[in-house]
N, C-alpha and C positions, 0 to 999 in steps of 0.2 A: 521559444520553449525554456532557455533560461531564465526568463523575467517570469513567467507562469509558475515554473518551479520555485523560483523564491518567493512568490507570493503565497504559493502552498504552504510553505515552511513559514515564512513570516506570519501568516494568519494563524498557524497554530503556537509558535514560539514566542509572539509577542508580549503574551503575559508575564514571561519570565523576564524580560527587560523591564515591564512594568515594575515587577516586584523589586527588581535590583534598583530602579529609580527611587522606589518609596523608602529603601534604607540608606539613600545619601550619594549612591553611584550616579555620576554625570549619565546621560542617555548614551552617548557616544561610547562611553567605556563599558556600560553594559550591554549594548549592541555587539561590540567586539568580543567580550567574553562568550556572550551566548554563540555566536560564529564559530569561535574557537572550539568549544564544547561539542558542536554540532561537526565540526570538520574531524575532531579527535574521534568522536563515537563513528563516522562514518570511515575512517580509515581503520579504526581498529575491526571493524566488522568485516571490512574487507580484508582484511589481512590473517584473520581468523580462516575465512572460507577459502582463501587462494593457497595459503598456506596447507590447510588440512587438505586439500585436493592434489597439490604438487608433492606432499609428502608419500601419498599412498598411490600416484599416478602408475607407477611401473606394475605393483602387485595386482591392483584395481583392472588393469587392463588385461592382463593375462587371464585373471580368473573370470572377466567378461568374455573372452573367447572361447573360454572351457566351457561358460555357461550357455553361449550361442551353441558349442558342439552337443551338449546335452539336449538343450530343445530341437534340437534336429534329429536327435535318437527318438526323442519324445513324438515327433510329427510322424516319424516313420512307422512305429508302433502303432500309432492312431490311423494308419491306413494311407497317410499323405505319401505320394509318388515320391521316390528316392532323388529324381533330378530337381523336382520343386523344393524339398527340403533343402537341398544342398545349395541351390540357388539363394533360398532365404537365409541360409547361415552365410553365405559370403557377402549378401548385403548387409547384413548386420553386422559382420566383422568389419566391414569397410567403414560403416558409420559410427561403429565404437571406437575404430582409430583415429576417424576425423575428429568425432566429438573430444575425445581426450587431447587430441592435437590442441582443438581450439580452448580447451581449458588451461591447458597447461602451458602452452606456446603462443595462442595466439591472443591471448589476453596481453601479454608482455611484448609481442611483435607487432612491429607495421609502424611505422613512424608517421604515416597518415592518420592512423587511428588515436595514436596517443597524442598527436597534435589536435586532433578535434574535440577528444576528452577533454585535453588540458584547456581547449577554448570556452568550451562548454562551461566547465566547473569554474574557469575564472570570473566569467560574466555571471553565473550565477551566485557565487560568493559577492561579487561586487553588489549585484542588486540586492541581494539577501541583506547585506551590511545597511544598505541605506533605508530599504524598507523597514529595516528595525530600528535605525535611528532616529529616521524622519516619520516615522507610521503617523503620529498624529496630525502632523503638519499635510501630510500626502491624503490622509482620510478627510481633512478639513476642505481639501481642495476638491476631491473628487465629490464631495456633499454638495458643495455649492455649484458643481457643473452637472449635476445629474437631471437639470431641469425640471425638479420638483422643489417643494418648499425644504428649509433646510432641516427641520425636524423630521421630515419625512426620509430626507436622504441620510440622515444620522442612524434613523432606525433600519433602512436598506442595509447599510454597511454594518450596523450591528448585527443585524439577524445572519448575514451571509457569513461575518467572521464567528460567531456563534457556532453555526450549523457547521462550518468547518471543522472548529475544534472538537464538538461533540461528534462529529462522524470519525475524525482521525482517532478520537479516543475508543472510540467502539471498535474501529478495525484494529486498534491496538490489542484490546481484549480478546477478539477472536483471533487474532493471528497468535499472540501468545497462548491461547488455550488450545489451537490445532499444532503449535511448535512444542508442546508439552505432550501432548500423545503421540505425536510421531517420534519425539525424542525418545520417552520411555519405550516404545515399541521397538526403537532402534536398538536400546539398549538391552532389552528382553530377548531379541532375536541373536544379538550378538554381532549386529551389523558394525563395520569400522566408520569411523567420521561421523559418529551419533551427535556430537555436539555440532559440527558442521551442518549436517541433515537439519538439526532443529532452528540454527540460524538461517538456514536458508528457506524454510519452510517458514519462518517468522518474517523474512523480508518479503517473500510471496505473497503473503497476505495482503500487502499493502496494494496489490494490483488484482483488483476484484476478480474474483473467479479465475481469468487465465493464468495469474501469477499463482494460486493455490495448487491448480494442475501441473503447473511447470514444475514447480518445486517438487510435489508428487512425483512426478516422471523421474527425477533427479534421484529422490530416496529409493526410488525400486531399482533405477540404474547401480546405485551404489550398493544396494543389498544382492544384486546379482552379481556383480564383479567379486564382492567381498565375502559371500556367504552363501552362493549359489541359487539356483534356480526357486528351491523350496521356500527361502528365506526371501525372494525377491516375490514370491507370490503371497506370502503373508504380510509383507509390508505393501503390496498392492491393496489388500484389505484393510489395512490400518489407515492408509491414504485416504480410502473410500469412505469410511466411518470418520475420521477426523474433520473430512471436507464436506460430510453430507450429514448423516444422522446426528452424529455427537455434536456436531457444530451447532445444530438446531437449539442445543439445550442453554448456549450465551448468547446466540446471535438474536433472538429477541428483547433479552434484557439489554445488551449492549447497544443496539440500536434504537430500540423503543423509544428511549426516554430522550435521545439527543436529536433524532430526526423526525420522530410523531409521525411515522410513516408505515404502511403496511409492508410486510416483507416481499411480497408480488409487486408493489409499485415499485420498491427498491430494485428490484430484479428488472422491471421492465426498463425503468429510467437508465440503469446501468447498461443494458445491451443497447438501447437507442443512442445514448451517449458513445458507446464504442464504436458503432457502425457509423455514426457521423463524424467523429471527431478523433478516433482513434484512443489511444491509451490516456491522452489527457479526458477525453469525454467518459472512459470508464471511471476514473478517478473522482472527477468534478461531478457527474451527472446527480448522484444521490443527495449530495451536500446543497448542492444548488436548487434542485426541486424541493428540498425541505425548506431552504431558507425562502423560495417562492411562497410555498404554502403558508409560511408564518407571516412573510410581510403581507399576502393577501389579507389574513385574519386581521392583522393589525390594521390595516387601514379600513377594513370592513368596520372595526370596533370604532376606530375613530370618526368615521361618518356616520354611524347610528349615533353615537355619543352627541356630535353635531347637532343632528337632527332633533334629538330629545331635548338639547339645551335651547335650541331655537324654538320648540313648542312651546317650551315652559314660559306662562305668561309673567311677564316683570312684575316686580312686588309693588303694592300700593305706597306711595310715599308716606311716612310718619306724620304726624299731625304738627309735630315740633319743626318741619323742615320747610 
């Protein structure tokens, strides 16, 4: 998993190293600078999210329990039996307490979890540095050992890398659009931690479908705890629109040029990849399918060009030769 994660990041970030190399920096120095920039960005985002949650944890937890009690009274008014509504309230309260304990304490607690995370991040950073630094040499080695002619291998790797970059560019555009909508909705509704909600929504967009709806659940939970059930209901509508109808305004534009796939094909490939390979399949299915389609088109065009060249009769020698 660290190597796969590093490979995905390297495929997207390697043009930055190439650009630094063209302006005169040694490739090793450029790779180190890009790695430090990525690490600083990840640290900053994590700090914003965790600090925001921790600063509001006590008040949000109390408001969430109040919201659960209000929902219980609504359930009773709708005709649901009192014991059933009370049981739902108690279960929701227990889940709320456990969820906030995991958010505020569980992230920082547990030496085994911290040790596992440290090992994962260390191997990821080490793999990423070498993939950025020695990308051309590693690519050339892979091209020679794909079992195909070198030009075909070069085309395959180029198409895979290009599809990955285009896909994540599209994901970034869609995630930024959704984060903008949800963030503005949070501000309008007066929900606390609007910036944190926007950041979580943006990050969730990088895990297709599952991440967006998980981030939406986080936004609704914060709205319930910070502003009550009415704001939570309004936030749920905003999340549905941001991840549904309104997302379709930019998704075809963001993905169309990069992947050259029908949105239904992207959906089917993503679901199949997730079922077969988990989160890695969710993330990689669409760009790899796009790369496969482009590679097949390249091979077909090359084969047709070879046939046409072979069928063209040689020109007659000139009289002077």
